[in-house]
PDB file of N, CA, C and O in Angstrom:
ATOM      1  N   MET A   1     140.511  92.185 227.315  1.00  0.00           N
ATOM      2  CA  MET A   1     139.788  93.399 227.613  1.00  0.00           C
ATOM      3  C   MET A   1     138.883  93.124 228.823  1.00  0.00           C
ATOM      4  O   MET A   1     138.176  92.117 228.868  1.00  0.00           O
ATOM      5  N   THR A   2     138.920  94.023 229.780  1.00  0.00           N
ATOM      6  CA  THR A   2     138.073  93.870 230.960  1.00  0.00           C
ATOM      7  C   THR A   2     136.639  94.269 230.631  1.00  0.00           C
ATOM      8  O   THR A   2     136.377  94.890 229.602  1.00  0.00           O
ATOM      9  N   ARG A   3     135.729  93.909 231.507  1.00  0.00           N
ATOM     10  CA  ARG A   3     134.321  94.260 231.300  1.00  0.00           C
ATOM     11  C   ARG A   3     134.142  95.776 231.260  1.00  0.00           C
ATOM     12  O   ARG A   3     133.392  96.295 230.433  1.00  0.00           O
ATOM     13  N   ILE A   4     134.828  96.480 232.148  1.00  0.00           N
ATOM     14  CA  ILE A   4     134.723  97.943 232.189  1.00  0.00           C
ATOM     15  C   ILE A   4     135.256  98.551 230.899  1.00  0.00           C
ATOM     16  O   ILE A   4     134.656  99.478 230.355  1.00  0.00           O
ATOM     17  N   GLU A   5     136.374  98.039 230.408  1.00  0.00           N
ATOM     18  CA  GLU A   5     136.932  98.538 229.145  1.00  0.00           C
ATOM     19  C   GLU A   5     135.961  98.282 227.994  1.00  0.00           C
ATOM     20  O   GLU A   5     135.769  99.140 227.133  1.00  0.00           O
ATOM     21  N   ALA A   6     135.351  97.095 227.986  1.00  0.00           N
ATOM     22  CA  ALA A   6     134.387  96.764 226.933  1.00  0.00           C
ATOM     23  C   ALA A   6     133.178  97.691 226.999  1.00  0.00           C
ATOM     24  O   ALA A   6     132.706  98.171 225.969  1.00  0.00           O
ATOM     25  N   GLU A   7     132.674  97.945 228.211  1.00  0.00           N
ATOM     26  CA  GLU A   7     131.536  98.854 228.366  1.00  0.00           C
ATOM     27  C   GLU A   7     131.896 100.266 227.916  1.00  0.00           C
ATOM     28  O   GLU A   7     131.082 100.943 227.290  1.00  0.00           O
ATOM     29  N   ASN A   8     133.110 100.712 228.232  1.00  0.00           N
ATOM     30  CA  ASN A   8     133.555 102.042 227.800  1.00  0.00           C
ATOM     31  C   ASN A   8     133.641 102.120 226.278  1.00  0.00           C
ATOM     32  O   ASN A   8     133.263 103.125 225.677  1.00  0.00           O
ATOM     33  N   GLU A   9     134.141 101.048 225.661  1.00  0.00           N
ATOM     34  CA  GLU A   9     134.255 101.024 224.202  1.00  0.00           C
ATOM     35  C   GLU A   9     132.868 101.049 223.552  1.00  0.00           C
ATOM     36  O   GLU A   9     132.649 101.759 222.571  1.00  0.00           O
ATOM     37  N   ILE A  10     131.946 100.276 224.101  1.00  0.00           N
ATOM     38  CA  ILE A  10     130.579 100.256 223.572  1.00  0.00           C
ATOM     39  C   ILE A  10     129.932 101.629 223.723  1.00  0.00           C
ATOM     40  O   ILE A  10     129.287 102.119 222.796  1.00  0.00           O
ATOM     41  N   ASN A  11     130.100 102.246 224.882  1.00  0.00           N
ATOM     42  CA  ASN A  11     129.529 103.582 225.101  1.00  0.00           C
ATOM     43  C   ASN A  11     130.119 104.607 224.143  1.00  0.00           C
ATOM     44  O   ASN A  11     129.407 105.483 223.651  1.00  0.00           O
ATOM     45  N   ALA A  12     131.417 104.501 223.875  1.00  0.00           N
ATOM     46  CA  ALA A  12     132.052 105.422 222.924  1.00  0.00           C
ATOM     47  C   ALA A  12     131.450 105.242 221.532  1.00  0.00           C
ATOM     48  O   ALA A  12     131.212 106.224 220.828  1.00  0.00           O
ATOM     49  N   MET A  13     131.200 103.982 221.127  1.00  0.00           N
ATOM     50  CA  MET A  13     130.587 103.730 219.823  1.00  0.00           C
ATOM     51  C   MET A  13     129.170 104.289 219.780  1.00  0.00           C
ATOM     52  O   MET A  13     128.769 104.893 218.785  1.00  0.00           O
ATOM     53  N   LYS A  14     128.412 104.090 220.851  1.00  0.00           N
ATOM     54  CA  LYS A  14     127.030 104.587 220.915  1.00  0.00           C
ATOM     55  C   LYS A  14     126.972 106.110 220.853  1.00  0.00           C
ATOM     56  O   LYS A  14     126.031 106.680 220.302  1.00  0.00           O
ATOM     57  N   ASN A  15     127.981 106.761 221.419  1.00  0.00           N
ATOM     58  CA  ASN A  15     127.944 108.214 221.570  1.00  0.00           C
ATOM     59  C   ASN A  15     128.549 108.991 220.410  1.00  0.00           C
ATOM     60  O   ASN A  15     128.714 110.207 220.509  1.00  0.00           O
ATOM     61  N   VAL A  16     128.880 108.322 219.322  1.00  0.00           N
ATOM     62  CA  VAL A  16     129.406 109.024 218.149  1.00  0.00           C
ATOM     63  C   VAL A  16     128.357 110.023 217.672  1.00  0.00           C
ATOM     64  O   VAL A  16     127.181 109.684 217.537  1.00  0.00           O
ATOM     65  N   ASP A  17     128.784 111.242 217.422  1.00  0.00           N
ATOM     66  CA  ASP A  17     127.865 112.287 216.950  1.00  0.00           C
ATOM     67  C   ASP A  17     127.793 112.232 215.428  1.00  0.00           C
ATOM     68  O   ASP A  17     128.768 112.532 214.740  1.00  0.00           O
ATOM     69  N   ILE A  18     126.656 111.854 214.921  1.00  0.00           N
ATOM     70  CA  ILE A  18     126.454 111.696 213.479  1.00  0.00           C
ATOM     71  C   ILE A  18     126.696 112.998 212.722  1.00  0.00           C
ATOM     72  O   ILE A  18     127.035 112.976 211.539  1.00  0.00           O
ATOM     73  N   ARG A  19     126.523 114.130 213.398  1.00  0.00           N
ATOM     74  CA  ARG A  19     126.688 115.432 212.742  1.00  0.00           C
ATOM     75  C   ARG A  19     128.149 115.801 212.541  1.00  0.00           C
ATOM     76  O   ARG A  19     128.474 116.582 211.647  1.00  0.00           O
ATOM     77  N   THR A  20     129.031 115.245 213.364  1.00  0.00           N
ATOM     78  CA  THR A  20     130.437 115.648 213.295  1.00  0.00           C
ATOM     79  C   THR A  20     131.384 114.510 212.936  1.00  0.00           C
ATOM     80  O   THR A  20     132.581 114.736 212.758  1.00  0.00           O
ATOM     81  N   VAL A  21     130.866 113.294 212.828  1.00  0.00           N
ATOM     82  CA  VAL A  21     131.725 112.149 212.545  1.00  0.00           C
ATOM     83  C   VAL A  21     132.358 112.297 211.159  1.00  0.00           C
ATOM     84  O   VAL A  21     131.728 112.815 210.237  1.00  0.00           O
ATOM     85  N   ASP A  22     133.597 111.844 211.018  1.00  0.00           N
ATOM     86  CA  ASP A  22     134.282 111.824 209.723  1.00  0.00           C
ATOM     87  C   ASP A  22     133.726 110.650 208.923  1.00  0.00           C
ATOM     88  O   ASP A  22     134.070 109.498 209.188  1.00  0.00           O
ATOM     89  N   LYS A  23     132.872 110.936 207.949  1.00  0.00           N
ATOM     90  CA  LYS A  23     132.219 109.877 207.176  1.00  0.00           C
ATOM     91  C   LYS A  23     133.221 108.977 206.468  1.00  0.00           C
ATOM     92  O   LYS A  23     132.939 107.807 206.208  1.00  0.00           O
ATOM     93  N   GLY A  24     134.379 109.521 206.161  1.00  0.00           N
ATOM     94  CA  GLY A  24     135.412 108.730 205.509  1.00  0.00           C
ATOM     95  C   GLY A  24     135.969 107.630 206.396  1.00  0.00           C
ATOM     96  O   GLY A  24     136.559 106.669 205.902  1.00  0.00           O
ATOM     97  N   GLN A  25     135.786 107.764 207.695  1.00  0.00           N
ATOM     98  CA  GLN A  25     136.269 106.755 208.637  1.00  0.00           C
ATOM     99  C   GLN A  25     135.234 105.663 208.911  1.00  0.00           C
ATOM    100  O   GLN A  25     135.544 104.648 209.535  1.00  0.00           O
ATOM    101  N   LEU A  26     134.003 105.877 208.441  1.00  0.00           N
ATOM    102  CA  LEU A  26     132.948 104.891 208.670  1.00  0.00           C
ATOM    103  C   LEU A  26     133.000 103.802 207.607  1.00  0.00           C
ATOM    104  O   LEU A  26     133.360 104.061 206.458  1.00  0.00           O
ATOM    105  N   VAL A  27     132.641 102.596 207.993  1.00  0.00           N
ATOM    106  CA  VAL A  27     132.605 101.465 207.065  1.00  0.00           C
ATOM    107  C   VAL A  27     131.300 101.514 206.275  1.00  0.00           C
ATOM    108  O   VAL A  27     130.229 101.722 206.845  1.00  0.00           O
ATOM    109  N   ASP A  28     131.398 101.322 204.968  1.00  0.00           N
ATOM    110  CA  ASP A  28     130.207 101.236 204.119  1.00  0.00           C
ATOM    111  C   ASP A  28     129.650  99.823 204.259  1.00  0.00           C
ATOM    112  O   ASP A  28     130.287  98.854 203.846  1.00  0.00           O
ATOM    113  N   ILE A  29     128.474  99.714 204.836  1.00  0.00           N
ATOM    114  CA  ILE A  29     127.886  98.404 205.128  1.00  0.00           C
ATOM    115  C   ILE A  29     127.688  97.574 203.856  1.00  0.00           C
ATOM    116  O   ILE A  29     127.625  96.347 203.925  1.00  0.00           O
ATOM    117  N   ARG A  30     127.589  98.229 202.703  1.00  0.00           N
ATOM    118  CA  ARG A  30     127.402  97.492 201.448  1.00  0.00           C
ATOM    119  C   ARG A  30     128.625  96.676 201.074  1.00  0.00           C
ATOM    120  O   ARG A  30     128.528  95.754 200.264  1.00  0.00           O
ATOM    121  N   THR A  31     129.782  97.001 201.653  1.00  0.00           N
ATOM    122  CA  THR A  31     131.015  96.289 201.310  1.00  0.00           C
ATOM    123  C   THR A  31     131.239  95.062 202.187  1.00  0.00           C
ATOM    124  O   THR A  31     132.186  94.307 201.967  1.00  0.00           O
ATOM    125  N   ILE A  32     130.389  94.863 203.161  1.00  0.00           N
ATOM    126  CA  ILE A  32     130.579  93.755 204.098  1.00  0.00           C
ATOM    127  C   ILE A  32     129.883  92.510 203.583  1.00  0.00           C
ATOM    128  O   ILE A  32     128.706  92.534 203.223  1.00  0.00           O
ATOM    129  N   SER A  33     130.633  91.426 203.556  1.00  0.00           N
ATOM    130  CA  SER A  33     130.030  90.134 203.214  1.00  0.00           C
ATOM    131  C   SER A  33     130.234  89.200 204.404  1.00  0.00           C
ATOM    132  O   SER A  33     131.273  89.218 205.064  1.00  0.00           O
ATOM    133  N   ILE A  34     129.232  88.402 204.652  1.00  0.00           N
ATOM    134  CA  ILE A  34     129.245  87.487 205.783  1.00  0.00           C
ATOM    135  C   ILE A  34     129.185  86.060 205.251  1.00  0.00           C
ATOM    136  O   ILE A  34     128.371  85.748 204.382  1.00  0.00           O
ATOM    137  N   ASP A  35     130.043  85.205 205.773  1.00  0.00           N
ATOM    138  CA  ASP A  35     130.048  83.793 205.404  1.00  0.00           C
ATOM    139  C   ASP A  35     128.881  83.109 206.106  1.00  0.00           C
ATOM    140  O   ASP A  35     128.927  82.881 207.315  1.00  0.00           O
ATOM    141  N   GLU A  36     127.845  82.785 205.355  1.00  0.00           N
ATOM    142  CA  GLU A  36     126.645  82.190 205.934  1.00  0.00           C
ATOM    143  C   GLU A  36     126.859  80.761 206.404  1.00  0.00           C
ATOM    144  O   GLU A  36     125.977  80.180 207.036  1.00  0.00           O
ATOM    145  N   ASN A  37     128.021  80.186 206.103  1.00  0.00           N
ATOM    146  CA  ASN A  37     128.325  78.835 206.562  1.00  0.00           C
ATOM    147  C   ASN A  37     128.848  78.824 207.996  1.00  0.00           C
ATOM    148  O   ASN A  37     128.916  77.769 208.626  1.00  0.00           O
ATOM    149  N   LEU A  38     129.216  79.993 208.510  1.00  0.00           N
ATOM    150  CA  LEU A  38     129.708  80.081 209.883  1.00  0.00           C
ATOM    151  C   LEU A  38     128.551  79.918 210.860  1.00  0.00           C
ATOM    152  O   LEU A  38     127.412  80.260 210.543  1.00  0.00           O
ATOM    153  N   PRO A  39     128.846  79.392 212.056  1.00  0.00           N
ATOM    154  CA  PRO A  39     127.811  79.359 213.100  1.00  0.00           C
ATOM    155  C   PRO A  39     127.384  80.789 213.445  1.00  0.00           C
ATOM    156  O   PRO A  39     128.140  81.734 213.218  1.00  0.00           O
ATOM    157  N   LEU A  40     126.187  80.947 213.988  1.00  0.00           N
ATOM    158  CA  LEU A  40     125.613  82.260 214.258  1.00  0.00           C
ATOM    159  C   LEU A  40     126.552  83.158 215.051  1.00  0.00           C
ATOM    160  O   LEU A  40     126.771  84.306 214.664  1.00  0.00           O
ATOM    161  N   GLU A  41     127.108  82.664 216.146  1.00  0.00           N
ATOM    162  CA  GLU A  41     127.991  83.506 216.967  1.00  0.00           C
ATOM    163  C   GLU A  41     129.198  83.994 216.182  1.00  0.00           C
ATOM    164  O   GLU A  41     129.616  85.142 216.338  1.00  0.00           O
ATOM    165  N   GLU A  42     129.762  83.136 215.341  1.00  0.00           N
ATOM    166  CA  GLU A  42     130.917  83.530 214.530  1.00  0.00           C
ATOM    167  C   GLU A  42     130.513  84.548 213.468  1.00  0.00           C
ATOM    168  O   GLU A  42     131.284  85.458 213.163  1.00  0.00           O
ATOM    169  N   ARG A  43     129.315  84.405 212.901  1.00  0.00           N
ATOM    170  CA  ARG A  43     128.833  85.395 211.923  1.00  0.00           C
ATOM    171  C   ARG A  43     128.674  86.752 212.586  1.00  0.00           C
ATOM    172  O   ARG A  43     129.034  87.779 212.011  1.00  0.00           O
ATOM    173  N   ILE A  44     128.130  86.753 213.802  1.00  0.00           N
ATOM    174  CA  ILE A  44     127.963  88.012 214.535  1.00  0.00           C
ATOM    175  C   ILE A  44     129.319  88.648 214.794  1.00  0.00           C
ATOM    176  O   ILE A  44     129.499  89.842 214.552  1.00  0.00           O
ATOM    177  N   MET A  45     130.269  87.867 215.280  1.00  0.00           N
ATOM    178  CA  MET A  45     131.605  88.397 215.569  1.00  0.00           C
ATOM    179  C   MET A  45     132.282  88.892 214.290  1.00  0.00           C
ATOM    180  O   MET A  45     132.946  89.929 214.296  1.00  0.00           O
ATOM    181  N   ASP A  46     132.115  88.154 213.203  1.00  0.00           N
ATOM    182  CA  ASP A  46     132.692  88.549 211.918  1.00  0.00           C
ATOM    183  C   ASP A  46     132.119  89.898 211.477  1.00  0.00           C
ATOM    184  O   ASP A  46     132.859  90.781 211.043  1.00  0.00           O
ATOM    185  N   PHE A  47     130.801  90.049 211.592  1.00  0.00           N
ATOM    186  CA  PHE A  47     130.156  91.311 211.227  1.00  0.00           C
ATOM    187  C   PHE A  47     130.675  92.452 212.091  1.00  0.00           C
ATOM    188  O   PHE A  47     131.017  93.515 211.573  1.00  0.00           O
ATOM    189  N   LEU A  48     130.738  92.239 213.410  1.00  0.00           N
ATOM    190  CA  LEU A  48     131.188  93.294 214.320  1.00  0.00           C
ATOM    191  C   LEU A  48     132.624  93.717 214.026  1.00  0.00           C
ATOM    192  O   LEU A  48     132.952  94.901 214.098  1.00  0.00           O
ATOM    193  N   GLN A  49     133.475  92.752 213.697  1.00  0.00           N
ATOM    194  CA  GLN A  49     134.863  93.093 213.362  1.00  0.00           C
ATOM    195  C   GLN A  49     134.927  93.907 212.076  1.00  0.00           C
ATOM    196  O   GLN A  49     135.729  94.834 211.966  1.00  0.00           O
ATOM    197  N   LYS A  50     134.093  93.567 211.113  1.00  0.00           N
ATOM    198  CA  LYS A  50     134.128  94.257 209.818  1.00  0.00           C
ATOM    199  C   LYS A  50     133.475  95.640 209.875  1.00  0.00           C
ATOM    200  O   LYS A  50     133.979  96.580 209.261  1.00  0.00           O
ATOM    201  N   ILE A  51     132.370  95.779 210.598  1.00  0.00           N
ATOM    202  CA  ILE A  51     131.648  97.057 210.635  1.00  0.00           C
ATOM    203  C   ILE A  51     132.324  98.046 211.577  1.00  0.00           C
ATOM    204  O   ILE A  51     132.134  99.255 211.444  1.00  0.00           O
ATOM    205  N   ARG A  52     133.096  97.554 212.509  1.00  0.00           N
ATOM    206  CA  ARG A  52     133.830  98.326 213.529  1.00  0.00           C
ATOM    207  C   ARG A  52     132.909  99.027 214.513  1.00  0.00           C
ATOM    208  O   ARG A  52     133.145  98.954 215.719  1.00  0.00           O
ATOM    209  N   ASN A  53     131.874  99.700 214.047  1.00  0.00           N
ATOM    210  CA  ASN A  53     130.928 100.345 214.957  1.00  0.00           C
ATOM    211  C   ASN A  53     129.512 100.034 214.467  1.00  0.00           C
ATOM    212  O   ASN A  53     129.050 100.637 213.498  1.00  0.00           O
ATOM    213  N   PRO A  54     128.823  99.103 215.125  1.00  0.00           N
ATOM    214  CA  PRO A  54     127.477  98.737 214.667  1.00  0.00           C
ATOM    215  C   PRO A  54     126.437  99.826 214.915  1.00  0.00           C
ATOM    216  O   PRO A  54     125.295  99.706 214.471  1.00  0.00           O
ATOM    217  N   TYR A  55     126.823 100.882 215.618  1.00  0.00           N
ATOM    218  CA  TYR A  55     125.903 101.984 215.905  1.00  0.00           C
ATOM    219  C   TYR A  55     126.032 103.121 214.892  1.00  0.00           C
ATOM    220  O   TYR A  55     125.137 103.959 214.789  1.00  0.00           O
ATOM    221  N   CYS A  56     127.125 103.157 214.152  1.00  0.00           N
ATOM    222  CA  CYS A  56     127.355 104.250 213.212  1.00  0.00           C
ATOM    223  C   CYS A  56     128.196 103.732 212.047  1.00  0.00           C
ATOM    224  O   CYS A  56     129.324 103.280 212.238  1.00  0.00           O
ATOM    225  N   TYR A  57     127.641 103.802 210.852  1.00  0.00           N
ATOM    226  CA  TYR A  57     128.315 103.308 209.653  1.00  0.00           C
ATOM    227  C   TYR A  57     127.783 104.079 208.452  1.00  0.00           C
ATOM    228  O   TYR A  57     126.970 104.990 208.606  1.00  0.00           O
ATOM    229  N   ARG A  58     128.236 103.718 207.268  1.00  0.00           N
ATOM    230  CA  ARG A  58     127.770 104.385 206.050  1.00  0.00           C
ATOM    231  C   ARG A  58     126.989 103.423 205.178  1.00  0.00           C
ATOM    232  O   ARG A  58     127.185 102.208 205.223  1.00  0.00           O
ATOM    233  N   VAL A  59     126.094 103.998 204.381  1.00  0.00           N
ATOM    234  CA  VAL A  59     125.477 103.319 203.245  1.00  0.00           C
ATOM    235  C   VAL A  59     125.746 104.253 202.082  1.00  0.00           C
ATOM    236  O   VAL A  59     125.046 105.248 201.894  1.00  0.00           O
ATOM    237  N   GLY A  60     126.775 103.923 201.296  1.00  0.00           N
ATOM    238  CA  GLY A  60     127.213 104.848 200.251  1.00  0.00           C
ATOM    239  C   GLY A  60     127.791 106.092 200.891  1.00  0.00           C
ATOM    240  O   GLY A  60     128.702 106.007 201.714  1.00  0.00           O
ATOM    241  N   LYS A  61     127.258 107.265 200.511  1.00  0.00           N
ATOM    242  CA  LYS A  61     127.748 108.531 201.060  1.00  0.00           C
ATOM    243  C   LYS A  61     126.969 108.977 202.295  1.00  0.00           C
ATOM    244  O   LYS A  61     127.273 110.013 202.885  1.00  0.00           O
ATOM    245  N   ILE A  62     125.965 108.192 202.683  1.00  0.00           N
ATOM    246  CA  ILE A  62     125.086 108.567 203.792  1.00  0.00           C
ATOM    247  C   ILE A  62     125.561 107.915 205.090  1.00  0.00           C
ATOM    248  O   ILE A  62     125.732 106.697 205.156  1.00  0.00           O
ATOM    249  N   ALA A  63     125.772 108.729 206.110  1.00  0.00           N
ATOM    250  CA  ALA A  63     126.106 108.214 207.438  1.00  0.00           C
ATOM    251  C   ALA A  63     124.814 107.796 208.128  1.00  0.00           C
ATOM    252  O   ALA A  63     123.802 108.493 208.052  1.00  0.00           O
ATOM    253  N   VAL A  64     124.860 106.657 208.798  1.00  0.00           N
ATOM    254  CA  VAL A  64     123.691 106.105 209.479  1.00  0.00           C
ATOM    255  C   VAL A  64     124.037 105.899 210.946  1.00  0.00           C
ATOM    256  O   VAL A  64     125.090 105.351 211.273  1.00  0.00           O
ATOM    257  N   LYS A  65     123.152 106.339 211.820  1.00  0.00           N
ATOM    258  CA  LYS A  65     123.334 106.118 213.264  1.00  0.00           C
ATOM    259  C   LYS A  65     122.136 105.333 213.761  1.00  0.00           C
ATOM    260  O   LYS A  65     120.988 105.716 213.534  1.00  0.00           O
ATOM    261  N   ILE A  66     122.413 104.237 214.438  1.00  0.00           N
ATOM    262  CA  ILE A  66     121.383 103.358 214.969  1.00  0.00           C
ATOM    263  C   ILE A  66     121.361 103.496 216.485  1.00  0.00           C
ATOM    264  O   ILE A  66     122.405 103.486 217.137  1.00  0.00           O
ATOM    265  N   GLU A  67     120.170 103.623 217.030  1.00  0.00           N
ATOM    266  CA  GLU A  67     120.012 103.643 218.484  1.00  0.00           C
ATOM    267  C   GLU A  67     119.014 102.565 218.858  1.00  0.00           C
ATOM    268  O   GLU A  67     118.000 102.378 218.185  1.00  0.00           O
ATOM    269  N   TYR A  68     119.307 101.866 219.930  1.00  0.00           N
ATOM    270  CA  TYR A  68     118.447 100.792 220.402  1.00  0.00           C
ATOM    271  C   TYR A  68     117.833 101.186 221.730  1.00  0.00           C
ATOM    272  O   TYR A  68     118.489 101.788 222.580  1.00  0.00           O
ATOM    273  N   GLU A  69     116.577 100.844 221.896  1.00  0.00           N
ATOM    274  CA  GLU A  69     115.871 101.128 223.132  1.00  0.00           C
ATOM    275  C   GLU A  69     115.661  99.813 223.875  1.00  0.00           C
ATOM    276  O   GLU A  69     115.342  98.795 223.261  1.00  0.00           O
ATOM    277  N   ASP A  70     115.836  99.831 225.173  1.00  0.00           N
ATOM    278  CA  ASP A  70     115.645  98.639 225.988  1.00  0.00           C
ATOM    279  C   ASP A  70     114.149  98.434 226.212  1.00  0.00           C
ATOM    280  O   ASP A  70     113.580  98.948 227.175  1.00  0.00           O
ATOM    281  N   THR A  71     113.519  97.678 225.312  1.00  0.00           N
ATOM    282  CA  THR A  71     112.072  97.478 225.354  1.00  0.00           C
ATOM    283  C   THR A  71     111.722  96.133 224.734  1.00  0.00           C
ATOM    284  O   THR A  71     112.531  95.532 224.027  1.00  0.00           O
ATOM    285  N   ASP A  72     110.529  95.678 225.002  1.00  0.00           N
ATOM    286  CA  ASP A  72     110.046  94.437 224.397  1.00  0.00           C
ATOM    287  C   ASP A  72     109.282  94.689 223.099  1.00  0.00           C
ATOM    288  O   ASP A  72     108.867  93.744 222.429  1.00  0.00           O
ATOM    289  N   ILE A  73     109.096  95.954 222.743  1.00  0.00           N
ATOM    290  CA  ILE A  73     108.375  96.298 221.518  1.00  0.00           C
ATOM    291  C   ILE A  73     109.277  96.001 220.321  1.00  0.00           C
ATOM    292  O   ILE A  73     110.437  96.412 220.290  1.00  0.00           O
ATOM    293  N   THR A  74     108.735  95.286 219.342  1.00  0.00           N
ATOM    294  CA  THR A  74     109.528  94.908 218.175  1.00  0.00           C
ATOM    295  C   THR A  74     109.537  96.021 217.132  1.00  0.00           C
ATOM    296  O   THR A  74     108.719  96.940 217.173  1.00  0.00           O
ATOM    297  N   PHE A  75     110.467  95.920 216.208  1.00  0.00           N
ATOM    298  CA  PHE A  75     110.529  96.862 215.087  1.00  0.00           C
ATOM    299  C   PHE A  75     109.216  96.843 214.310  1.00  0.00           C
ATOM    300  O   PHE A  75     108.682  97.888 213.938  1.00  0.00           O
ATOM    301  N   GLU A  76     108.705  95.633 214.072  1.00  0.00           N
ATOM    302  CA  GLU A  76     107.468  95.497 213.310  1.00  0.00           C
ATOM    303  C   GLU A  76     106.313  96.223 213.999  1.00  0.00           C
ATOM    304  O   GLU A  76     105.516  96.890 213.340  1.00  0.00           O
ATOM    305  N   GLN A  77     106.221  96.094 215.329  1.00  0.00           N
ATOM    306  CA  GLN A  77     105.154  96.772 216.067  1.00  0.00           C
ATOM    307  C   GLN A  77     105.283  98.291 215.949  1.00  0.00           C
ATOM    308  O   GLN A  77     104.288  98.990 215.756  1.00  0.00           O
ATOM    309  N   ARG A  78     106.491  98.791 216.063  1.00  0.00           N
ATOM    310  CA  ARG A  78     106.700 100.237 215.923  1.00  0.00           C
ATOM    311  C   ARG A  78     106.345 100.697 214.510  1.00  0.00           C
ATOM    312  O   ARG A  78     105.702 101.731 214.330  1.00  0.00           O
ATOM    313  N   PHE A  79     106.767  99.926 213.515  1.00  0.00           N
ATOM    314  CA  PHE A  79     106.513 100.287 212.127  1.00  0.00           C
ATOM    315  C   PHE A  79     105.008 100.294 211.841  1.00  0.00           C
ATOM    316  O   PHE A  79     104.506 101.193 211.166  1.00  0.00           O
ATOM    317  N   GLU A  80     104.293  99.295 212.355  1.00  0.00           N
ATOM    318  CA  GLU A  80     102.839  99.255 212.185  1.00  0.00           C
ATOM    319  C   GLU A  80     102.188 100.487 212.805  1.00  0.00           C
ATOM    320  O   GLU A  80     101.251 101.047 212.236  1.00  0.00           O
ATOM    321  N   LYS A  81     102.675 100.906 213.959  1.00  0.00           N
ATOM    322  CA  LYS A  81     102.126 102.090 214.623  1.00  0.00           C
ATOM    323  C   LYS A  81     102.368 103.342 213.778  1.00  0.00           C
ATOM    324  O   LYS A  81     101.488 104.195 213.658  1.00  0.00           O
ATOM    325  N   ILE A  82     103.556 103.447 213.197  1.00  0.00           N
ATOM    326  CA  ILE A  82     103.868 104.590 212.328  1.00  0.00           C
ATOM    327  C   ILE A  82     102.905 104.620 211.143  1.00  0.00           C
ATOM    328  O   ILE A  82     102.362 105.670 210.801  1.00  0.00           O
ATOM    329  N   LEU A  83     102.699 103.461 210.524  1.00  0.00           N
ATOM    330  CA  LEU A  83     101.796 103.393 209.371  1.00  0.00           C
ATOM    331  C   LEU A  83     100.355 103.707 209.766  1.00  0.00           C
ATOM    332  O   LEU A  83      99.634 104.372 209.023  1.00  0.00           O
ATOM    333  N   ALA A  84      99.942 103.231 210.928  1.00  0.00           N
ATOM    334  CA  ALA A  84      98.570 103.472 211.388  1.00  0.00           C
ATOM    335  C   ALA A  84      98.327 104.948 211.682  1.00  0.00           C
ATOM    336  O   ALA A  84      97.224 105.457 211.479  1.00  0.00           O
ATOM    337  N   ASN A  85      99.365 105.633 212.164  1.00  0.00           N
ATOM    338  CA  ASN A  85      99.229 107.055 212.496  1.00  0.00           C
ATOM    339  C   ASN A  85      99.471 107.952 211.293  1.00  0.00           C
ATOM    340  O   ASN A  85      99.239 109.160 211.344  1.00  0.00           O
ATOM    341  N   GLY A  86      99.950 107.331 210.192  1.00  0.00           N
ATOM    342  CA  GLY A  86     100.301 107.945 208.949  1.00  0.00           C
ATOM    343  C   GLY A  86      99.900 109.292 208.706  1.00  0.00           C
ATOM    344  O   GLY A  86     100.192 109.841 207.643  1.00  0.00           O
TER     345      GLY A  86
END
């Protein structure tokens, strides 16, 4: 796969519309098991192969869409801010 093809595939995964996606086609993240004995890179690749789309998957009957922002702010910092503004 070329770099351009890989970027196109990633963009297609990112752009899945959670409102119209066929939930039956999404992988239920609860069914994924990862071999913790594998090196980190292999565990990551194993997860990506199993989840198929790390940006959109299911937890039970609920579809989940994840978006990442290019920032240095951590999840913990954002969560603390949410709690502080409560």
